[in-house]
C-alpha positions, 0 to 999 in steps of 0.5 A: 448516469448508470450506477455503473458508469458512475463506480467507474469514474468515481471508485478507481480514483479512491481507490488509488487512493488508498492503496497507493499509500499502502503501495508507499509503505511496500515501497519503503519495504521492497524498494528501497530495503530488498526486503518482500516483507509479507508481514503486510498481508497481516498488518493491514486487517489487522490494523483495519480491526483494530481502527474499528474496534476503537472507534465503536469503543468511544476513541474519537477516529483521529486517536484510533488511526494513531494507536493504528498506525503505532500497532504498525509500527511495532509490527514492523519493527518484530519482523526488523528484530526476528531478521536481524536480531535473531537470524530469521530469514527476512521472507519467514520473518514476514510469515511468522508476524502474519500469522500472529497477526491473523490469529489477533484479528481473529480474537478481536473481531470474531470474524468481522467487526463493522460500524453503524451507518449513524458512527462518524469517521474521518470522512464524515466532516468532510463528506457533511461539507459537501453534502451541504450542496449535491446530490449524497452520492457525489457529496460522499465522493467527493468528500473521500476525495478530499481527505485521501487527496489531503492525506496521500500529499502529506505522506508523498511529502513526509517521504521525499523529505524524511528519506532525503535526510541524513538518516533517510540517506542512510536507510536507503543505503543500507538496503542497497548495499549493507556491506559497503554501509557496515564497513562506513560504520552505519548501524544495519540492523538499527536502520533495517528495523527502522525502515521496516516500521515506518513501511508498516506505519503506512499499511496502517495509514491506508489499512485505516481509511479504508476501514474507516471509508467501507466502515467494514474489516474482516480477518481476511482482509489482507489476502493478496494486498501484497500482490496488489502493492507490487502491482501498484509499483511495476505499473508505475514504473513502467509508465515513468521509466529510469525516475528520480526517487521523487519521479518513482513516488509520484509513479505509484500514484499513476500506477494505483490508479491504472491498477485500479481502473483496469481491475474496475473495467474488468468487472464490467465484463459481462459474465464477469465472475467475482470468484476468480477476482485472486486469479486475475490479480495474481496473472495482472500481476504476472503480464505487469512484471513481465513487462519491463523484461520484454522491453529489455529484451526487445531493446536490446534485438534492436542493438543488435540489429543496429550493429548488424546493419552498421557492421 
């Protein structure tokens, strides 16, 4: 089997699991709280760097992941505090935190940070398990897939049940109708801060897993990540329209796989230039966002024609 075919069969699946976790965080801020949180483009590289820095310092990978989650939680909370208590626009609040975290990323990593080939991560035990009875490439793939599937399943169940609790339902209500929620006696400001903190925690988990798998993190790692998260959400919504909350969460994983499968297929086109990757991403998300509107217009036109025919 050629290396290109191996990559097409394996990489979209692994990347989709990591970036679907990222998209879960974007989903919480964008769909539940109705906030386009730009800070994710700073949280992702910073928490990735934090993870590798902690591991290089001798901290256990699991503890490094927990530290990263706490940093992500705090970052999201700061965005919420800037927005709700200091009355700074939500978009600008995210940009402020993103800029601050970018500076910290540069200081901490000095541009980039990487692990040696012998440094253990959370993926190592899973890869070693499969290495006993299959070639290295497939052992690494199966090990990584197993860990990511376990983490993805845990987060899916946790998010689904949390937002079904009284607190989770209150956060959803605050995001959907803040005015009515205040009238019902809910603390919208505090709920929004908590929601953004949870969203950034999910971003941090995705960043930690990404950095541990690739063993390298750079200060520019967050460039275009919000676009990836939104494209994943929109693709999933196209795949599973008119969804329940559970189906909406499932659609994120479907959208993540479709996104990375399409991008991986594009990269196999002869003469493909990696320098155009961000341009392709921008065009791709534009097309994805236009599709639902186009579908509505088509349905509307068909309905009008049907009414005229019946008249």
